[in-house]
Jmol script that loads the backbone (N, CA, C; Angstrom):
load data "model"
ATOM      1  N   MET A   1     -21.499 -17.193  -8.546  1.00  0.00           N
ATOM      2  CA  MET A   1     -20.313 -17.195  -9.376  1.00  0.00           C
ATOM      3  C   MET A   1     -19.069 -17.014  -8.533  1.00  0.00           C
ATOM      4  N   ALA A   2     -18.022 -17.720  -8.879  1.00  0.00           N
ATOM      5  CA  ALA A   2     -16.781 -17.674  -8.114  1.00  0.00           C
ATOM      6  C   ALA A   2     -16.039 -16.350  -8.283  1.00  0.00           C
ATOM      7  N   ASP A   3     -16.247 -15.673  -9.407  1.00  0.00           N
ATOM      8  CA  ASP A   3     -15.520 -14.436  -9.669  1.00  0.00           C
ATOM      9  C   ASP A   3     -16.204 -13.200  -9.094  1.00  0.00           C
ATOM     10  N   GLU A   4     -17.329 -13.367  -8.423  1.00  0.00           N
ATOM     11  CA  GLU A   4     -18.038 -12.227  -7.896  1.00  0.00           C
ATOM     12  C   GLU A   4     -17.260 -11.597  -6.745  1.00  0.00           C
ATOM     13  N   THR A   5     -17.277 -10.280  -6.703  1.00  0.00           N
ATOM     14  CA  THR A   5     -16.620  -9.549  -5.626  1.00  0.00           C
ATOM     15  C   THR A   5     -17.378  -8.251  -5.401  1.00  0.00           C
ATOM     16  N   LEU A   6     -17.326  -7.744  -4.184  1.00  0.00           N
ATOM     17  CA  LEU A   6     -17.975  -6.481  -3.873  1.00  0.00           C
ATOM     18  C   LEU A   6     -17.041  -5.303  -4.145  1.00  0.00           C
ATOM     19  N   ILE A   7     -15.808  -5.602  -4.497  1.00  0.00           N
ATOM     20  CA  ILE A   7     -14.817  -4.560  -4.766  1.00  0.00           C
ATOM     21  C   ILE A   7     -14.957  -4.092  -6.206  1.00  0.00           C
ATOM     22  N   GLU A   8     -14.953  -2.791  -6.391  1.00  0.00           N
ATOM     23  CA  GLU A   8     -14.972  -2.234  -7.741  1.00  0.00           C
ATOM     24  C   GLU A   8     -13.546  -1.903  -8.150  1.00  0.00           C
ATOM     25  N   PHE A   9     -13.136  -2.435  -9.285  1.00  0.00           N
ATOM     26  CA  PHE A   9     -11.772  -2.214  -9.762  1.00  0.00           C
ATOM     27  C   PHE A   9     -11.768  -1.194 -10.877  1.00  0.00           C
ATOM     28  N   PRO A  10     -10.695  -0.432 -11.042  1.00  0.00           N
ATOM     29  CA  PRO A  10      -9.508  -0.379 -10.171  1.00  0.00           C
ATOM     30  C   PRO A  10      -9.810   0.398  -8.888  1.00  0.00           C
ATOM     31  N   CYS A  11      -9.017   0.109  -7.855  1.00  0.00           N
ATOM     32  CA  CYS A  11      -9.177   0.808  -6.579  1.00  0.00           C
ATOM     33  C   CYS A  11      -7.883   0.697  -5.771  1.00  0.00           C
ATOM     34  N   ASP A  12      -7.770   1.579  -4.790  1.00  0.00           N
ATOM     35  CA  ASP A  12      -6.654   1.473  -3.848  1.00  0.00           C
ATOM     36  C   ASP A  12      -7.104   0.532  -2.743  1.00  0.00           C
ATOM     37  N   PHE A  13      -6.276  -0.477  -2.463  1.00  0.00           N
ATOM     38  CA  PHE A  13      -6.682  -1.544  -1.558  1.00  0.00           C
ATOM     39  C   PHE A  13      -5.585  -1.781  -0.517  1.00  0.00           C
ATOM     40  N   PRO A  14      -5.920  -1.664   0.785  1.00  0.00           N
ATOM     41  CA  PRO A  14      -4.902  -1.894   1.817  1.00  0.00           C
ATOM     42  C   PRO A  14      -4.739  -3.380   2.130  1.00  0.00           C
ATOM     43  N   ILE A  15      -3.510  -3.812   2.223  1.00  0.00           N
ATOM     44  CA  ILE A  15      -3.205  -5.187   2.617  1.00  0.00           C
ATOM     45  C   ILE A  15      -2.295  -5.114   3.831  1.00  0.00           C
ATOM     46  N   LYS A  16      -2.687  -5.802   4.902  1.00  0.00           N
ATOM     47  CA  LYS A  16      -1.892  -5.807   6.125  1.00  0.00           C
ATOM     48  C   LYS A  16      -1.156  -7.138   6.214  1.00  0.00           C
ATOM     49  N   VAL A  17       0.153  -7.060   6.416  1.00  0.00           N
ATOM     50  CA  VAL A  17       1.010  -8.239   6.481  1.00  0.00           C
ATOM     51  C   VAL A  17       1.743  -8.224   7.816  1.00  0.00           C
ATOM     52  N   MET A  18       1.684  -9.350   8.546  1.00  0.00           N
ATOM     53  CA  MET A  18       2.373  -9.429   9.832  1.00  0.00           C
ATOM     54  C   MET A  18       3.393 -10.562   9.824  1.00  0.00           C
ATOM     55  N   GLY A  19       4.523 -10.279  10.435  1.00  0.00           N
ATOM     56  CA  GLY A  19       5.576 -11.287  10.529  1.00  0.00           C
ATOM     57  C   GLY A  19       6.536 -10.931  11.642  1.00  0.00           C
ATOM     58  N   LEU A  20       7.519 -11.791  11.854  1.00  0.00           N
ATOM     59  CA  LEU A  20       8.529 -11.531  12.866  1.00  0.00           C
ATOM     60  C   LEU A  20       9.331 -10.295  12.478  1.00  0.00           C
ATOM     61  N   ALA A  21       9.635  -9.467  13.463  1.00  0.00           N
ATOM     62  CA  ALA A  21      10.453  -8.273  13.216  1.00  0.00           C
ATOM     63  C   ALA A  21      11.897  -8.744  13.073  1.00  0.00           C
ATOM     64  N   GLN A  22      12.329  -8.931  11.848  1.00  0.00           N
ATOM     65  CA  GLN A  22      13.685  -9.409  11.609  1.00  0.00           C
ATOM     66  C   GLN A  22      14.267  -8.762  10.363  1.00  0.00           C
ATOM     67  N   GLU A  23      15.567  -8.820  10.257  1.00  0.00           N
ATOM     68  CA  GLU A  23      16.285  -8.254   9.119  1.00  0.00           C
ATOM     69  C   GLU A  23      15.725  -8.800   7.810  1.00  0.00           C
ATOM     70  N   GLY A  24      15.425  -7.902   6.895  1.00  0.00           N
ATOM     71  CA  GLY A  24      14.977  -8.322   5.572  1.00  0.00           C
ATOM     72  C   GLY A  24      13.481  -8.493   5.397  1.00  0.00           C
ATOM     73  N   PHE A  25      12.701  -8.452   6.487  1.00  0.00           N
ATOM     74  CA  PHE A  25      11.248  -8.671   6.377  1.00  0.00           C
ATOM     75  C   PHE A  25      10.582  -7.604   5.510  1.00  0.00           C
ATOM     76  N   VAL A  26      10.862  -6.340   5.796  1.00  0.00           N
ATOM     77  CA  VAL A  26      10.214  -5.246   5.059  1.00  0.00           C
ATOM     78  C   VAL A  26      10.560  -5.320   3.572  1.00  0.00           C
ATOM     79  N   GLN A  27      11.845  -5.534   3.257  1.00  0.00           N
ATOM     80  CA  GLN A  27      12.262  -5.595   1.854  1.00  0.00           C
ATOM     81  C   GLN A  27      11.639  -6.806   1.147  1.00  0.00           C
ATOM     82  N   ALA A  28      11.566  -7.935   1.832  1.00  0.00           N
ATOM     83  CA  ALA A  28      10.984  -9.145   1.233  1.00  0.00           C
ATOM     84  C   ALA A  28       9.518  -8.919   0.879  1.00  0.00           C
ATOM     85  N   ILE A  29       8.774  -8.270   1.773  1.00  0.00           N
ATOM     86  CA  ILE A  29       7.357  -8.006   1.521  1.00  0.00           C
ATOM     87  C   ILE A  29       7.204  -7.002   0.383  1.00  0.00           C
ATOM     88  N   ALA A  30       8.023  -5.957   0.386  1.00  0.00           N
ATOM     89  CA  ALA A  30       7.977  -4.967  -0.693  1.00  0.00           C
ATOM     90  C   ALA A  30       8.238  -5.640  -2.038  1.00  0.00           C
ATOM     91  N   ASP A  31       9.197  -6.555  -2.085  1.00  0.00           N
ATOM     92  CA  ASP A  31       9.523  -7.262  -3.329  1.00  0.00           C
ATOM     93  C   ASP A  31       8.338  -8.085  -3.836  1.00  0.00           C
ATOM     94  N   VAL A  32       7.664  -8.801  -2.927  1.00  0.00           N
ATOM     95  CA  VAL A  32       6.511  -9.619  -3.315  1.00  0.00           C
ATOM     96  C   VAL A  32       5.387  -8.725  -3.839  1.00  0.00           C
ATOM     97  N   VAL A  33       5.104  -7.648  -3.124  1.00  0.00           N
ATOM     98  CA  VAL A  33       4.020  -6.755  -3.539  1.00  0.00           C
ATOM     99  C   VAL A  33       4.339  -6.136  -4.902  1.00  0.00           C
ATOM    100  N   LEU A  34       5.589  -5.723  -5.105  1.00  0.00           N
ATOM    101  CA  LEU A  34       5.970  -5.101  -6.382  1.00  0.00           C
ATOM    102  C   LEU A  34       5.828  -6.050  -7.568  1.00  0.00           C
ATOM    103  N   LYS A  35       6.014  -7.347  -7.341  1.00  0.00           N
ATOM    104  CA  LYS A  35       5.844  -8.317  -8.428  1.00  0.00           C
ATOM    105  C   LYS A  35       4.403  -8.326  -8.933  1.00  0.00           C
ATOM    106  N   HIS A  36       3.461  -8.119  -8.019  1.00  0.00           N
ATOM    107  CA  HIS A  36       2.038  -8.202  -8.363  1.00  0.00           C
ATOM    108  C   HIS A  36       1.405  -6.833  -8.612  1.00  0.00           C
ATOM    109  N   ALA A  37       2.030  -5.789  -8.081  1.00  0.00           N
ATOM    110  CA  ALA A  37       1.532  -4.417  -8.264  1.00  0.00           C
ATOM    111  C   ALA A  37       2.741  -3.530  -8.557  1.00  0.00           C
ATOM    112  N   PRO A  38       3.184  -3.516  -9.812  1.00  0.00           N
ATOM    113  CA  PRO A  38       4.420  -2.804 -10.183  1.00  0.00           C
ATOM    114  C   PRO A  38       4.428  -1.311  -9.851  1.00  0.00           C
ATOM    115  N   ASP A  39       3.231  -0.712  -9.700  1.00  0.00           N
ATOM    116  CA  ASP A  39       3.189   0.709  -9.371  1.00  0.00           C
ATOM    117  C   ASP A  39       3.176   0.964  -7.856  1.00  0.00           C
ATOM    118  N   PHE A  40       3.336  -0.079  -7.050  1.00  0.00           N
ATOM    119  CA  PHE A  40       3.363   0.053  -5.596  1.00  0.00           C
ATOM    120  C   PHE A  40       4.586   0.868  -5.174  1.00  0.00           C
ATOM    121  N   ASP A  41       4.376   1.827  -4.272  1.00  0.00           N
ATOM    122  CA  ASP A  41       5.466   2.645  -3.748  1.00  0.00           C
ATOM    123  C   ASP A  41       5.800   2.155  -2.343  1.00  0.00           C
ATOM    124  N   ALA A  42       6.913   1.449  -2.217  1.00  0.00           N
ATOM    125  CA  ALA A  42       7.297   0.866  -0.926  1.00  0.00           C
ATOM    126  C   ALA A  42       7.492   1.936   0.148  1.00  0.00           C
ATOM    127  N   ALA A  43       7.771   3.168  -0.258  1.00  0.00           N
ATOM    128  CA  ALA A  43       7.964   4.242   0.714  1.00  0.00           C
ATOM    129  C   ALA A  43       6.669   4.584   1.448  1.00  0.00           C
ATOM    130  N   THR A  44       5.527   4.155   0.920  1.00  0.00           N
ATOM    131  CA  THR A  44       4.241   4.457   1.561  1.00  0.00           C
ATOM    132  C   THR A  44       3.823   3.381   2.569  1.00  0.00           C
ATOM    133  N   MET A  45       4.623   2.324   2.711  1.00  0.00           N
ATOM    134  CA  MET A  45       4.283   1.259   3.660  1.00  0.00           C
ATOM    135  C   MET A  45       4.236   1.801   5.082  1.00  0.00           C
ATOM    136  N   GLU A  46       3.165   1.464   5.786  1.00  0.00           N
ATOM    137  CA  GLU A  46       3.071   1.835   7.203  1.00  0.00           C
ATOM    138  C   GLU A  46       3.583   0.670   8.026  1.00  0.00           C
ATOM    139  N   MET A  47       4.477   0.955   8.978  1.00  0.00           N
ATOM    140  CA  MET A  47       5.058  -0.092   9.809  1.00  0.00           C
ATOM    141  C   MET A  47       4.691   0.136  11.263  1.00  0.00           C
ATOM    142  N   ARG A  48       4.218  -0.925  11.916  1.00  0.00           N
ATOM    143  CA  ARG A  48       3.881  -0.839  13.336  1.00  0.00           C
ATOM    144  C   ARG A  48       4.461  -2.064  14.051  1.00  0.00           C
ATOM    145  N   PRO A  49       5.380  -1.823  14.986  1.00  0.00           N
ATOM    146  CA  PRO A  49       5.904  -2.957  15.765  1.00  0.00           C
ATOM    147  C   PRO A  49       4.895  -3.382  16.832  1.00  0.00           C
ATOM    148  N   SER A  50       4.952  -4.650  17.217  1.00  0.00           N
ATOM    149  CA  SER A  50       4.099  -5.128  18.310  1.00  0.00           C
ATOM    150  C   SER A  50       4.591  -4.501  19.615  1.00  0.00           C
ATOM    151  N   LYS A  51       3.789  -4.612  20.661  1.00  0.00           N
ATOM    152  CA  LYS A  51       4.133  -4.007  21.941  1.00  0.00           C
ATOM    153  C   LYS A  51       5.503  -4.477  22.437  1.00  0.00           C
ATOM    154  N   ALA A  52       5.781  -5.765  22.304  1.00  0.00           N
ATOM    155  CA  ALA A  52       7.062  -6.308  22.762  1.00  0.00           C
ATOM    156  C   ALA A  52       8.164  -6.167  21.705  1.00  0.00           C
ATOM    157  N   GLY A  53       7.772  -5.758  20.491  1.00  0.00           N
ATOM    158  CA  GLY A  53       8.764  -5.564  19.448  1.00  0.00           C
ATOM    159  C   GLY A  53       9.180  -6.823  18.701  1.00  0.00           C
ATOM    160  N   ASN A  54       8.490  -7.936  18.965  1.00  0.00           N
ATOM    161  CA  ASN A  54       8.846  -9.196  18.311  1.00  0.00           C
ATOM    162  C   ASN A  54       8.259  -9.321  16.913  1.00  0.00           C
ATOM    163  N   TYR A  55       7.143  -8.635  16.678  1.00  0.00           N
ATOM    164  CA  TYR A  55       6.451  -8.727  15.395  1.00  0.00           C
ATOM    165  C   TYR A  55       6.342  -7.348  14.765  1.00  0.00           C
ATOM    166  N   LEU A  56       6.175  -7.343  13.452  1.00  0.00           N
ATOM    167  CA  LEU A  56       6.013  -6.103  12.719  1.00  0.00           C
ATOM    168  C   LEU A  56       4.804  -6.231  11.809  1.00  0.00           C
ATOM    169  N   SER A  57       3.952  -5.209  11.824  1.00  0.00           N
ATOM    170  CA  SER A  57       2.785  -5.165  10.955  1.00  0.00           C
ATOM    171  C   SER A  57       3.067  -4.134   9.864  1.00  0.00           C
ATOM    172  N   LEU A  58       2.868  -4.545   8.612  1.00  0.00           N
ATOM    173  CA  LEU A  58       3.061  -3.655   7.471  1.00  0.00           C
ATOM    174  C   LEU A  58       1.726  -3.462   6.767  1.00  0.00           C
ATOM    175  N   THR A  59       1.365  -2.233   6.499  1.00  0.00           N
ATOM    176  CA  THR A  59       0.177  -1.960   5.702  1.00  0.00           C
ATOM    177  C   THR A  59       0.640  -1.441   4.345  1.00  0.00           C
ATOM    178  N   CYS A  60       0.276  -2.178   3.303  1.00  0.00           N
ATOM    179  CA  CYS A  60       0.670  -1.845   1.935  1.00  0.00           C
ATOM    180  C   CYS A  60      -0.575  -1.428   1.168  1.00  0.00           C
ATOM    181  N   MET A  61      -0.583  -0.205   0.662  1.00  0.00           N
ATOM    182  CA  MET A  61      -1.703   0.276  -0.149  1.00  0.00           C
ATOM    183  C   MET A  61      -1.357   0.002  -1.612  1.00  0.00           C
ATOM    184  N   VAL A  62      -2.114  -0.908  -2.230  1.00  0.00           N
ATOM    185  CA  VAL A  62      -1.843  -1.251  -3.628  1.00  0.00           C
ATOM    186  C   VAL A  62      -2.973  -0.736  -4.510  1.00  0.00           C
ATOM    187  N   HIS A  63      -2.627  -0.393  -5.725  1.00  0.00           N
ATOM    188  CA  HIS A  63      -3.640   0.001  -6.718  1.00  0.00           C
ATOM    189  C   HIS A  63      -4.079  -1.297  -7.399  1.00  0.00           C
ATOM    190  N   ALA A  64      -5.184  -1.844  -6.927  1.00  0.00           N
ATOM    191  CA  ALA A  64      -5.670  -3.133  -7.427  1.00  0.00           C
ATOM    192  C   ALA A  64      -6.438  -2.949  -8.722  1.00  0.00           C
ATOM    193  N   THR A  65      -6.116  -3.780  -9.704  1.00  0.00           N
ATOM    194  CA  THR A  65      -6.782  -3.677 -11.005  1.00  0.00           C
ATOM    195  C   THR A  65      -7.751  -4.824 -11.258  1.00  0.00           C
ATOM    196  N   SER A  66      -7.650  -5.916 -10.467  1.00  0.00           N
ATOM    197  CA  SER A  66      -8.561  -7.045 -10.666  1.00  0.00           C
ATOM    198  C   SER A  66      -8.558  -7.964  -9.447  1.00  0.00           C
ATOM    199  N   LYS A  67      -9.597  -8.783  -9.356  1.00  0.00           N
ATOM    200  CA  LYS A  67      -9.663  -9.792  -8.293  1.00  0.00           C
ATOM    201  C   LYS A  67      -8.535 -10.800  -8.459  1.00  0.00           C
ATOM    202  N   ALA A  68      -8.227 -11.169  -9.698  1.00  0.00           N
ATOM    203  CA  ALA A  68      -7.150 -12.126  -9.958  1.00  0.00           C
ATOM    204  C   ALA A  68      -5.815 -11.595  -9.446  1.00  0.00           C
ATOM    205  N   GLN A  69      -5.580 -10.303  -9.630  1.00  0.00           N
ATOM    206  CA  GLN A  69      -4.329  -9.704  -9.149  1.00  0.00           C
ATOM    207  C   GLN A  69      -4.259  -9.790  -7.623  1.00  0.00           C
ATOM    208  N   LEU A  70      -5.347  -9.422  -6.935  1.00  0.00           N
ATOM    209  CA  LEU A  70      -5.363  -9.486  -5.471  1.00  0.00           C
ATOM    210  C   LEU A  70      -5.222 -10.923  -4.979  1.00  0.00           C
ATOM    211  N   ASP A  71      -5.918 -11.852  -5.626  1.00  0.00           N
ATOM    212  CA  ASP A  71      -5.823 -13.264  -5.228  1.00  0.00           C
ATOM    213  C   ASP A  71      -4.389 -13.765  -5.348  1.00  0.00           C
ATOM    214  N   ALA A  72      -3.724 -13.438  -6.446  1.00  0.00           N
ATOM    215  CA  ALA A  72      -2.341 -13.874  -6.657  1.00  0.00           C
ATOM    216  C   ALA A  72      -1.417 -13.245  -5.615  1.00  0.00           C
ATOM    217  N   LEU A  73      -1.649 -11.982  -5.289  1.00  0.00           N
ATOM    218  CA  LEU A  73      -0.836 -11.299  -4.284  1.00  0.00           C
ATOM    219  C   LEU A  73      -1.034 -11.925  -2.911  1.00  0.00           C
ATOM    220  N   TYR A  74      -2.287 -12.203  -2.538  1.00  0.00           N
ATOM    221  CA  TYR A  74      -2.561 -12.850  -1.254  1.00  0.00           C
ATOM    222  C   TYR A  74      -1.895 -14.234  -1.184  1.00  0.00           C
ATOM    223  N   ARG A  75      -1.981 -14.998  -2.275  1.00  0.00           N
ATOM    224  CA  ARG A  75      -1.342 -16.332  -2.295  1.00  0.00           C
ATOM    225  C   ARG A  75       0.171 -16.218  -2.111  1.00  0.00           C
ATOM    226  N   ALA A  76       0.782 -15.267  -2.803  1.00  0.00           N
ATOM    227  CA  ALA A  76       2.235 -15.084  -2.702  1.00  0.00           C
ATOM    228  C   ALA A  76       2.638 -14.668  -1.287  1.00  0.00           C
ATOM    229  N   LEU A  77       1.864 -13.772  -0.685  1.00  0.00           N
ATOM    230  CA  LEU A  77       2.198 -13.309   0.661  1.00  0.00           C
ATOM    231  C   LEU A  77       1.977 -14.394   1.714  1.00  0.00           C
ATOM    232  N   THR A  78       0.841 -15.085   1.645  1.00  0.00           N
ATOM    233  CA  THR A  78       0.554 -16.097   2.669  1.00  0.00           C
ATOM    234  C   THR A  78       1.506 -17.292   2.588  1.00  0.00           C
ATOM    235  N   SER A  79       2.090 -17.533   1.415  1.00  0.00           N
ATOM    236  CA  SER A  79       3.021 -18.665   1.290  1.00  0.00           C
ATOM    237  C   SER A  79       4.464 -18.261   1.582  1.00  0.00           C
ATOM    238  N   HIS A  80       4.723 -16.974   1.828  1.00  0.00           N
ATOM    239  CA  HIS A  80       6.085 -16.512   2.093  1.00  0.00           C
ATOM    240  C   HIS A  80       6.514 -16.983   3.489  1.00  0.00           C
ATOM    241  N   PRO A  81       7.733 -17.497   3.622  1.00  0.00           N
ATOM    242  CA  PRO A  81       8.173 -18.047   4.909  1.00  0.00           C
ATOM    243  C   PRO A  81       8.281 -17.029   6.039  1.00  0.00           C
ATOM    244  N   LEU A  82       8.430 -15.755   5.750  1.00  0.00           N
ATOM    245  CA  LEU A  82       8.549 -14.745   6.804  1.00  0.00           C
ATOM    246  C   LEU A  82       7.205 -14.209   7.283  1.00  0.00           C
ATOM    247  N   VAL A  83       6.131 -14.551   6.560  1.00  0.00           N
ATOM    248  CA  VAL A  83       4.799 -13.994   6.864  1.00  0.00           C
ATOM    249  C   VAL A  83       4.036 -14.924   7.794  1.00  0.00           C
ATOM    250  N   LYS A  84       3.431 -14.309   8.830  1.00  0.00           N
ATOM    251  CA  LYS A  84       2.588 -15.061   9.772  1.00  0.00           C
ATOM    252  C   LYS A  84       1.106 -14.906   9.421  1.00  0.00           C
ATOM    253  N   VAL A  85       0.672 -13.671   9.098  1.00  0.00           N
ATOM    254  CA  VAL A  85      -0.739 -13.390   8.836  1.00  0.00           C
ATOM    255  C   VAL A  85      -0.862 -12.341   7.735  1.00  0.00           C
ATOM    256  N   VAL A  86      -1.874 -12.501   6.872  1.00  0.00           N
ATOM    257  CA  VAL A  86      -2.190 -11.491   5.863  1.00  0.00           C
ATOM    258  C   VAL A  86      -3.673 -11.165   5.986  1.00  0.00           C
ATOM    259  N   LEU A  87      -3.988  -9.893   6.098  1.00  0.00           N
ATOM    260  CA  LEU A  87      -5.383  -9.440   6.201  1.00  0.00           C
ATOM    261  C   LEU A  87      -5.703  -8.492   5.067  1.00  0.00           C
TER     262      LEU A  87
END
end "model"
wireframe off; spacefill off
backbone 0.3
color backbone group
């Protein structure tokens, strides 16, 4: 079945987003995540710059309620022009 998942919902689920370290990146990612997970607290985002400082990794802990919600969030993040990788 296509809807099968090993994740039990609801749960707290970490999503790692990487992109160029530039003005507006953190806010843009927070905005996308909030659209799909309205209870997301952007203040809890973990930020890690790359060694050279060119890239920024953000870890967003979302309270996931369904596979459809996570799928929609992943699609929105991966299609965002500032995002390079989503894990």
